[in-house]
C-alpha positions, -999 to +999 in steps of 0.1 A: +100+098+077+079+122+057+092+142+028+090+173+050+109+157+078+136+145+054+138+179+038+144+194+072+172+170+078+188+176+044+186+214+047+202+211+081+235+199+065+252+231+051+266+214+020+278+245+002+294+236-031+331+230-027+328+218+010+325+184+026+292+165+023+302+135+043+276+140+071+247+143+047+258+113+027+263+092+058+227+101+068+213+092+034+234+060+032+221+047+065+185+056+056+188+037+023+205+006+038+177+004+064+153+001+035+173-028+019+189-007-009+223-016-022+244+015-015+276+026-030+294+057-015+318+069-042+345+093-029+356+121-052+392+129-059+389+161-037+390+138-006+362+155+013+333+150-011+315+120-024+287+108-047+262+082-038+246+056-060+219+032-046+196+006-060+163-009-051+157-040-071+180-061-093+209-040-106+216-065-134+183-056-151+180-022-169+161+003-148+157+040-142+178+066-124+165+094-102+192+120-101+198+149-077+226+169-064+232+176-027+253+207-029+239+242-026+251+278-033+263+299-004+236+317+017+253+349+027+226+373+015+214+397+042+178+392+031+174+359+049+150+363+077+165+334+098+192+308+096+191+295+060+202+260+071+173+256+095+141+247+076+114+273+084+077+270+078+054+298+066+020+287+056+026+262+027+061+273+022+092+253+034+120+278+034+157+271+035+188+271+013+185+242-011+148+236-004+140+242-041+174+236-057+173+207-052+170+191-018+133+191-022+135+166-050+160+146-030+137+145+000+107+135-021+127+106-036+138+094-002+103+097+012+089+075-017+114+047-012+096+029+017+066+024-006+089+013-035+107-012-013+074-030-008+067-032-046+076-061-068+099-041-090+106-058-123+131-031-132+153-015-106+151+021-095+185+038-088+191+069-067+221+090-078+232+119-056+261+140-067+283+168-053+294+202-067+268+205-094+267+242-086+304+245-096+298+233-131+287+196-126+321+186-113+310+156-092+287+135-114+314+126-140+332+106-114+300+087-106+292+081-143+327+066-148+319+039-122+283+032-134+291+002-157+304-016-126+273-008-105+243-016-128+231-027-162+228+001-187+199+022-175+168+028-196+167+064-186+174+091-160+151+117-145+170+147-132+149+164-106+159+200-111+131+225-104+109+226-134+074+229-119+070+192-124+069+197-161+093+174-181+120+193-200+135+178-232+165+201-238+189+226-222+220+245-232+255+233-225+281+254-207+318+259-205+338+282-182+374+294-188+399+314-168+424+335-187+455+347-168+480+374-178+512+378-159+533+410-159+560+427-139+552+450-110+567+485-110+558+520-097+533+537-120+557+566-125+581+542-142+559+519-163+589+513-185+603+492-157+572+469-155+548+450-177+511+457-173+492+424-170+458+442-174+470+457-207+482+422-218+447+408-211+429+433-233+433+416-266+417+384-253+388+405-238+382+422-271+383+388-289+357+375-264+335+405-271+337+399-308+330+362-304+299+370-284+286+393-312+292+366-338+273+341-318+243+364-315+242+364-353+249+327-357+230+294-355+197+295-337+174+270-320+140+286-314+133+264-283+158+285-263+158+320-249+179+336-263+177+312-293+215+314-300+246+303-282+261+330-260+294+341-245+301+366-217+330+379-196+317+375-161+346+385-138+378+406-143+404+408-115+438+425-114+460+451-099+467+461-063+467+499-064+464+527-089+501+536-086+514+500-091+518+484-125+497+453-121+517+420-123+487+397-127+452+400-142+426+374-150+392+371-165+366+344-161+345+338-192+316+314-199+298+302-230+263+287-232+257+265-262+226+254-280+221+217-286+245+203-311+272+228-303+302+220-281+304+247-255+342+243-252+346+249-289+330+283-284+358+294-260+386+275-276+399+304-297+406+324-265+430+297-253+453+305-282+458+342-273+495+349-272+510+354-238+478+343-219+474+312-197+441+294-200+425+271-175+392+253-180+370+257-149+340+235-159+320+222-188+289+201-195+271+193-227+237+204-238+207+180-234+185+171-263+159+143-260+134+136-288+098+144-280+088+109-290+114+091-270+100+065-246+115+084-216+096+116-227+064+096-229+070+080-195+078+114-178+046+128-193+027+099-179+043+101-144+040+139-141+007+144-159+023+172-179+032+176-216+070+180-219+084+214-225+108+219-254+137+235-237+151+257-209+182+279-210+197+268-176+219+238-174+218+205-155+236+172-151+212+157-176+234+164-205+262+144-189+240+114-184+230+116-221+266+119-231+273+087-211+247+069-232+218+072-208+186+089-220+178+118-197+150+143-190+145+170-164+114+169-141+113+181-106+094+202-080+097+240-075+105+270-096+140+277-109+133+314-103+134+308-065+169+291-068+200+309-056+179+336-039+173+345-002+142+330+013+144+301-012+114+278-007+094+248-019+057+242-011+043+212+005+021+206-025+052+206-048+070+182-025+039+159-025+037+160-063+074+149-066+069+120-042+038+109-061+057+109-094+084+087-079+058+063-064+041+062-098+074+052-114+075+023-090+041+011-100+050+014-137+081-008-134+062-032-111+035-037-137+060-040-166 
């Protein structure tokens, strides 16, 4: 199957984050087994989602991972011109939810595997497909925990998030936190008989605002935009009606951390607010790969592009690095098209990603 045909199949599976991906993973597993790959389907604790790890070559030899996620964000925007889960072609554009972020890379990798299967690979090439990346990289940690039983310590990992096929050395880390205040409902004419949960939440919100201002004046890394860590209150919910004292209120807050800063540590003071419950929603570390690292040099060779210092969006690459696996970002498409209606990737971008994967096969075959 061509990369375009594979992308059509992948887009056709509506694998919205937080929902089952069994049908897509079954399709990919069968495709990989037909090529002679060793395939491990790794169920997640949720029960209806799974990761997949597959290997071409000898898994006892250190090799390289090609990493992608198969979940997508919802596609409920009214601006879609047709069913977002049916790939549509307009000129060179291949349009559909996930076409750019990041089923395009997944399809390119799968399309390259028949050629790789015919190469005398001296080092293995692994395919790592994860779930629920869009919910804060929740799936891949379960796969990373099993990796020591599946292969020798890898030499590196290429995460194919859309980067215009330019290798990216660093990205910010992220943590997300839910704060919950509980009160007692009452009629608003008798607030003395109730406890206002929204009022109880205000001190934590003010503290979050103050922390955000401190971060804007704090440590900087000029590779990022903005160059400092950041914190923002993204969602506030609470109350039923104006004439009811609200019995519950919550806020969801996120922090983005420059390399070298623990994103959870930025939010940790909020978890100590008196009378407030705190629940961690997600977190992943920043990525920081040295420009002279062999993986950076390899990615430059494979892509034909000089590595970029950093991007401000986050990926699973930081988690691979945290697990002791050097990681870099390099994938087709533009991140500006992600999470938007009429999301697309071009045929040329798809072809460039497939060419990069096949080039990796030639490099490890000549090693």
